[in-house]
Each structure stands twice: as structure tokens, then as C-alpha cells.
C-alpha positions as CSV (number, residue, x, y, z in Angstrom):
1,M,14.3,-56.2,5.8
2,T,15.8,-54.1,3.0
3,L,16.1,-50.4,3.6
4,Q,16.5,-47.8,0.8
5,P,18.3,-44.6,1.8
6,I,16.4,-41.3,1.4
7,S,18.6,-40.1,-1.5
8,K,18.0,-43.2,-3.5
9,V,14.2,-43.1,-2.9
10,S,14.2,-39.4,-3.9
11,K,15.9,-40.2,-7.2
12,A,13.8,-43.3,-7.9
13,Y,10.4,-41.6,-7.3
14,G,11.2,-38.1,-8.5
15,V,10.3,-36.5,-5.2
16,S,12.6,-34.3,-3.2
17,T,14.1,-35.4,0.2
18,R,12.4,-32.3,1.6
19,T,9.0,-33.6,0.5
20,L,9.7,-37.0,2.0
21,R,10.5,-35.4,5.3
22,Y,7.3,-33.3,5.1
23,Y,5.3,-36.5,4.5
24,E,6.8,-37.9,7.7
25,Q,6.1,-34.7,9.6
26,L,2.4,-35.1,8.6
27,G,2.4,-38.7,9.7
28,L,1.9,-40.1,6.2
29,L,5.3,-41.9,6.1
30,Q,7.6,-43.6,8.6
31,S,11.3,-43.9,8.1
32,S,13.9,-46.2,9.6
33,K,17.7,-45.9,10.3
34,L,20.4,-47.7,8.4
35,P,23.4,-48.9,10.5
36,G,26.2,-46.4,10.0
37,Y,24.0,-44.1,7.9
38,A,23.0,-40.7,9.4
39,Y,20.0,-40.1,7.2
40,R,16.5,-41.5,6.8
41,A,15.8,-44.8,5.0
42,Y,12.6,-46.6,4.0
43,D,11.4,-50.2,4.0
44,E,9.1,-51.8,1.3
45,E,6.0,-51.0,3.4
46,A,6.9,-47.3,3.5
47,L,7.7,-47.3,-0.3
48,S,4.3,-49.0,-1.0
49,R,2.7,-46.2,1.0
50,L,4.7,-43.6,-0.8
51,R,3.6,-44.9,-4.2
52,Q,0.0,-44.7,-3.1
53,I,0.5,-41.1,-1.8
54,L,2.0,-40.0,-5.1
55,V,-0.8,-41.5,-7.2
56,L,-3.5,-39.8,-5.0
57,R,-1.6,-36.5,-5.2
58,K,-1.7,-36.7,-9.0
59,L,-5.5,-37.2,-8.6
60,R,-5.4,-33.9,-6.7
61,I,-6.5,-35.4,-3.4
62,P,-5.4,-33.2,-0.5
63,L,-2.8,-34.6,1.9
64,K,-5.1,-34.5,4.9
65,Q,-7.6,-36.7,3.1
66,I,-4.9,-39.0,1.9
67,G,-3.8,-39.5,5.4
68,V,-7.3,-40.4,6.5
69,I,-7.8,-42.8,3.6
70,L,-4.5,-44.6,4.2
71,E,-5.0,-44.8,8.0
72,T,-8.6,-45.9,8.1
73,R,-8.7,-48.1,5.0
74,D,-12.5,-47.3,5.0
75,A,-13.9,-47.7,1.5
76,R,-17.0,-45.5,2.4
77,L,-14.7,-42.7,3.5
78,A,-12.6,-43.0,0.4
79,I,-15.7,-42.9,-1.8
80,E,-16.8,-39.7,0.0
81,V,-13.4,-38.0,-0.5
82,F,-13.3,-39.0,-4.2
83,E,-16.9,-37.8,-4.8
84,Q,-16.0,-34.4,-3.3
85,S,-13.1,-34.2,-5.7
86,I,-15.3,-35.2,-8.6
87,T,-17.7,-32.4,-7.7
88,G,-14.9,-29.9,-7.7
89,L,-13.6,-31.2,-11.0
90,Q,-17.0,-31.0,-12.6
91,S,-17.3,-27.4,-11.6
92,E,-13.8,-26.7,-13.1
93,K,-14.6,-28.6,-16.3
94,Q,-17.9,-26.7,-16.8
95,A,-16.1,-23.3,-16.2
96,L,-13.4,-24.3,-18.7
97,E,-15.9,-25.4,-21.3
98,T,-17.8,-22.1,-20.9
99,I,-14.6,-20.2,-21.5
100,E,-13.7,-22.4,-24.5
101,G,-17.2,-22.0,-25.9
102,I,-16.9,-18.2,-25.7
103,L,-13.5,-18.2,-27.4
104,R,-14.8,-20.4,-30.2
105,S,-17.8,-18.1,-30.6
106,F,-15.5,-15.1,-30.8
107,V,-13.4,-16.9,-33.5
108,R,-16.5,-17.6,-35.6
109,E,-17.9,-14.1,-35.3
110,L,-14.5,-12.5,-36.0
111,E,-14.0,-14.7,-39.1
112,K,-17.2,-13.2,-40.5
113,L,-15.8,-9.7,-40.2
114,L,-12.5,-10.4,-42.0
115,P,-10.8,-8.3,-43.4
116,E,-12.6,-5.5,-41.5
117,P,-11.0,-4.0,-38.3
118,L,-12.5,-4.8,-34.9
119,S,-15.3,-2.7,-33.5
120,P,-14.2,-0.6,-30.5
121,H,-16.9,-2.3,-28.4
122,V,-16.7,-5.9,-29.6
123,F,-15.5,-7.2,-26.3
124,E,-17.9,-5.3,-24.0
125,Q,-19.7,-7.2,-21.3
126,E,-23.1,-7.3,-22.9
127,H,-21.7,-9.0,-26.1
128,V,-19.9,-11.6,-24.0
129,M,-23.1,-12.3,-22.0
130,E,-25.0,-12.9,-25.2
131,L,-22.5,-15.5,-26.2
132,V,-22.6,-17.1,-22.8
133,Q,-26.4,-17.4,-22.9
134,A,-26.2,-18.9,-26.4
135,L,-23.7,-21.6,-25.4
136,S,-24.7,-25.2,-25.0
137,V,-22.3,-26.9,-22.7
138,K,-21.1,-30.2,-24.2
139,T,-20.7,-33.3,-22.3
140,L,-17.3,-34.9,-22.8
141,S,-17.2,-38.7,-23.4
142,Q,-15.5,-40.4,-20.5
143,K,-13.2,-43.4,-20.8
144,E,-13.6,-46.0,-18.1
145,E,-9.8,-46.7,-18.0
146,T,-7.0,-44.2,-18.0
147,S,-3.4,-45.0,-18.3
148,M,-0.8,-43.7,-15.8
149,E,0.8,-41.8,-18.7
150,E,-2.5,-40.0,-19.4
151,L,-2.9,-39.3,-15.7
152,N,0.6,-37.7,-15.6
153,R,-0.1,-35.6,-18.6
154,A,-3.5,-34.4,-17.2
155,S,-1.8,-33.6,-13.9
156,E,0.9,-31.6,-15.5
157,L,-1.6,-29.7,-17.7
158,L,-3.8,-28.7,-14.8
159,E,-0.9,-27.7,-12.7
160,H,0.7,-25.5,-15.3
161,L,1.6,-22.2,-13.7
162,K,-0.6,-19.2,-14.6
163,D,-0.4,-17.0,-11.5
164,I,3.2,-15.7,-11.4
165,R,3.5,-12.4,-9.6
166,I,6.4,-10.0,-10.1
167,L,7.4,-8.3,-6.8
168,Y,10.2,-6.3,-5.2
169,L,11.6,-7.5,-1.9
170,P,13.0,-4.5,0.0
171,P,16.5,-4.5,1.7
172,M,16.4,-5.7,5.3
173,T,18.6,-6.6,8.2
174,V,18.2,-10.3,9.1
175,A,19.1,-12.8,11.8
176,S,20.4,-15.9,10.1
177,C,20.8,-19.5,11.1
178,Q,22.3,-22.3,8.9
179,S,22.5,-26.0,9.4
180,T,23.7,-29.0,7.4
181,G,22.5,-32.6,7.7
182,D,19.3,-34.5,8.4
183,N,16.3,-32.4,9.6
184,Q,18.3,-29.2,8.8
185,E,15.1,-27.2,8.1
186,E,13.5,-28.2,11.4
187,V,16.8,-27.3,13.2
188,V,17.1,-23.8,11.8
189,G,13.4,-23.1,11.9
190,A,13.3,-24.0,15.6
191,A,16.4,-21.7,16.3
192,I,14.7,-18.8,14.5
193,S,11.4,-19.3,16.3
194,T,13.2,-19.4,19.7
195,F,15.0,-16.2,18.9
196,I,11.8,-14.5,17.9
197,K,10.1,-15.4,21.2
198,E,13.1,-14.8,23.5
199,S,13.9,-11.4,21.9
200,G,10.3,-10.2,21.9
201,L,10.5,-9.5,18.1
202,G,6.8,-10.1,17.7
203,E,6.2,-7.0,19.9
204,S,9.0,-4.8,18.6
205,K,8.6,-5.7,15.0
206,P,5.3,-7.4,14.3
207,D,5.9,-7.1,10.5
208,F,8.9,-9.4,10.7
209,R,9.4,-11.7,7.7
210,R,10.7,-15.3,7.6
211,I,12.7,-16.5,4.6
212,G,14.6,-19.6,3.9
213,F,16.7,-21.2,1.2
214,N,19.1,-24.1,0.4
215,N,22.6,-23.4,1.6
216,P,24.7,-24.9,0.1
217,A,22.6,-24.8,-3.1
218,S,21.5,-28.3,-4.3
219,E,23.8,-30.1,-6.6
220,Q,21.9,-33.4,-6.5
221,S,18.4,-34.6,-7.6
222,G,17.4,-35.4,-4.0
223,G,17.9,-31.8,-2.9
224,S,20.3,-29.9,-0.7
225,L,21.7,-31.2,2.6
226,G,21.9,-27.7,4.0
227,Y,19.4,-25.0,4.8
228,E,19.5,-21.4,6.0
229,A,16.7,-19.4,7.6
230,W,16.2,-15.7,8.2
231,V,14.0,-13.4,10.1
232,S,14.0,-9.7,9.5
233,I,15.0,-7.5,12.5
234,P,15.5,-3.8,13.4
235,G,18.9,-2.6,12.1
236,D,20.3,-1.9,15.6
237,M,19.2,-5.3,17.1
238,E,21.8,-7.5,18.6
239,V,21.9,-11.2,17.5
240,P,23.1,-13.9,19.8
241,A,25.4,-16.8,18.6
242,P,25.1,-19.1,16.8
243,L,22.8,-16.8,14.8
244,V,24.5,-14.3,12.5
245,K,23.5,-10.8,11.5
246,K,23.3,-10.1,7.7
247,Q,22.1,-7.5,5.3
248,F,19.7,-8.6,2.5
249,L,20.1,-6.3,-0.4
250,G,16.6,-6.7,-1.8
251,G,15.7,-7.1,-5.5
252,L,13.1,-8.2,-8.0
253,Y,11.5,-11.7,-7.8
254,A,9.1,-14.0,-9.7
255,A,6.8,-15.3,-7.0
256,H,4.4,-18.2,-6.9
257,M,2.4,-19.0,-3.7
258,I,2.0,-22.7,-2.6
259,A,0.6,-24.5,0.4
260,F,3.5,-25.8,2.5
261,G,4.7,-29.1,1.2
262,E,3.9,-28.5,-2.5
263,F,7.6,-28.2,-3.3
264,Q,7.3,-29.8,-6.7
265,E,6.1,-26.4,-7.8
266,W,9.7,-25.2,-7.8
267,G,10.3,-27.0,-11.1
268,R,7.3,-25.3,-12.7
269,L,8.3,-21.8,-11.4
270,W,11.8,-22.2,-12.8
271,Q,10.4,-23.4,-16.1
272,W,8.3,-20.2,-16.2
273,V,11.3,-18.1,-15.5
274,M,13.3,-19.8,-18.3
275,D,10.5,-19.6,-20.8
276,N,9.0,-16.1,-20.2
277,G,9.9,-13.3,-22.7
278,E,10.4,-10.4,-20.2
279,Y,12.8,-11.5,-17.5
280,D,16.1,-13.3,-17.0
281,V,17.4,-15.0,-13.9
282,D,19.4,-12.5,-11.8
283,F,22.4,-14.2,-10.2
284,S,23.9,-11.0,-8.7
285,P,24.7,-11.1,-4.9
286,R,21.7,-10.5,-2.7
287,T,23.5,-10.4,0.7
288,D,26.3,-8.5,2.5
289,P,28.5,-10.4,3.0
290,A,27.9,-12.3,-0.2
291,D,27.6,-16.1,0.0
292,P,28.5,-17.8,-3.3
293,R,27.3,-21.2,-1.9
294,A,23.7,-20.1,-1.3
295,D,20.8,-20.9,-3.6
296,P,19.6,-17.7,-5.3
297,S,15.9,-18.7,-4.9
298,L,14.1,-18.1,-1.7
299,E,11.0,-19.2,0.2
300,E,9.0,-16.8,2.3
301,Q,6.5,-17.9,4.9
302,L,3.4,-15.8,4.6
303,N,1.7,-14.3,7.7
304,A,4.6,-15.5,9.8
305,I,3.6,-13.9,13.0
306,H,0.3,-15.9,13.0
307,H,2.1,-19.2,12.7
308,L,4.6,-18.6,15.5
309,E,2.8,-20.6,18.1
310,D,1.3,-23.2,15.8
311,A,3.9,-25.8,14.8
312,S,1.5,-27.6,12.4
313,P,2.3,-27.1,8.7
314,F,-1.3,-27.3,7.8
315,G,-2.6,-23.9,6.6
316,T,0.9,-22.5,6.1
317,Q,1.5,-20.8,2.8
318,L,4.8,-20.0,1.2
319,D,5.9,-17.7,-1.6
320,L,8.5,-19.4,-3.9
321,L,10.8,-16.6,-5.1
322,V,13.3,-16.7,-8.0
323,P,15.5,-13.5,-8.5
324,I,14.9,-11.9,-11.9
325,K,15.9,-8.8,-13.9
326,P,14.3,-7.3,-17.1
327,K,15.8,-8.7,-20.3
328,Q,18.2,-6.5,-22.1
329,G,17.7,-5.5,-25.7
């Protein structure tokens, strides 16, 4: 049996080691151990399953449904899941066609007005509604066969980020835990959860925030081998070893919310930060003491107190956060 190490699988399939671990956590994948190798590895059966998962994700099938389809191998159930997705896509398509039709109608009407200036009331609601009522929704011709390249393009287009928020994270005192190696996120997450429960933080500070990031920052395609987790605490609270007390200095961030596990969104968020015309990445220190090894981007678990007793990742939402500053000049 030939086993492929997790780093090689990550590079070959363009999926982070973190996502692979998440798929295992959900029961979608099963790894093995290579002799003399401390990290996960995958056999051909697991890789075949991974390829199926990645295709179904590009088709926007939720991970829960993917798990059910792959476990049951029930064609009727797969058809039901696909038909539900088709219904959702048809609604999306109709909404997009409506918007496209309105925009095209505006273009035609405005072209008639050239070179006159726009009326102050041209975009009021009643005018828009008149255009909506006049629209005839076109039915797009469907091809029976679609290439993988076309599927990838469609997936990228539909997932293009349009919902970036700009927010300020305030300064805060945090309890920190860092770990390097396999399962590092689970290790630090469990340590922080134990600290929250044993210290009674949920009662003394129910608005606590949980934040994590790669440390050291990733220098390889498969992702970082280290992770650090924080929880915000009162400034005078004592922190037991091995946790460390730190000061987060706060700052401005570009934020994008994801369901836990959708870590491929990091690439799209960074692309937005690099392409936007208003903000630059801010690499200034954000902690005291400063840590030059740490990744500047953060992940914040939303509604952290409500997920303290529930270890399941389903339903968990994260804010992906990239530090930014207004462009100069």
C-alpha cells in the first residue's frame, strides 16, 4: 500500500493541510501513518475520496450532504441532494438575470438621453419597478456536457468575494497558547477551552473573543506547522502556564465571514486586499511583546461562548481578518 504524506497531497491537490485535517474531523477522510513520519498520510482509497469531495465542493454541495452521499452510495439520495442544489441555483440565476435585465434597460434608456444630464429622480424605486415588470426573463441554453476547466471557472466566478467588511478590532489582553506539529489547532483550541471553563471566564467575561493564527507564519504551500490561539481576558486576570499573557494592540482589518472549513477563502480575501484601491496591508506589530514569526492575518470564532460546550465544527462561523491601513497619497 503506497501512502502519500499530507504535505505532498496538499501540494498536489491545491488544498491546505488544515482543510485535509478538517475533512478528517468531519469523517469525510481517513488518514494513515507512515513509519518514521509524524504526520498524516493517505492511501489511494483516501485520495480517490478526496478527489470526489473536491469535485462536489466545486458543484457547491454542502459538506454534510457530501458525507451522506459518499457513505450511503444511495443514488436516490444523491439525486435528491442535487435537485435541491439545482433549485437553489435556478433561484440565483433568475435573480441575476433580473438584475442584468434592469441594468441593460438602464443602459438603453440612458443612451437615449445622451448628451443630456441625468434626471435627479431617474433611479427612484417606481422607475426601477417599471423596468422589472417590463422584463422578460430569458432562458439560457444549457450544454449537456461541461468540462472541468469550465466548472473551475464557474466556481471561481460565483465565489468571487463581494462582501468584505472593514472593521476595527479594539486592544485587548489575551491568554495565548501556541503549538507546533500535527493537530496543532486541536491542541491549542482544547487548551484554551479548558482554561475558559476552569477559570469561569464565561461568567466573569461573557463577551470573551477567541482568535487564532498561524505561528510561525506559513512558508509552504501546504500551510503552517504551527498555530497560536487567544482568548480575551480581564486585564488583571492571572494566566496559568503553559498559557502566556499578552497584549493585543488592536487595529483595522478587512474581514470576510466563512463557515468553518472554507479555508480556501483566504486566497480570495488576500486577493481583494491586494487589488482594492483604498487600503494596503499593514505589517506593523499588533502584539506586545511583538512576535516577528506570527502570521499578520487572524481568524476569529464568532459567537464563541455559544460554541464552548459543542465541539462539533458544524454551524461554526469565522471571520477571516487581514490587517490593513488606508493608502497614502
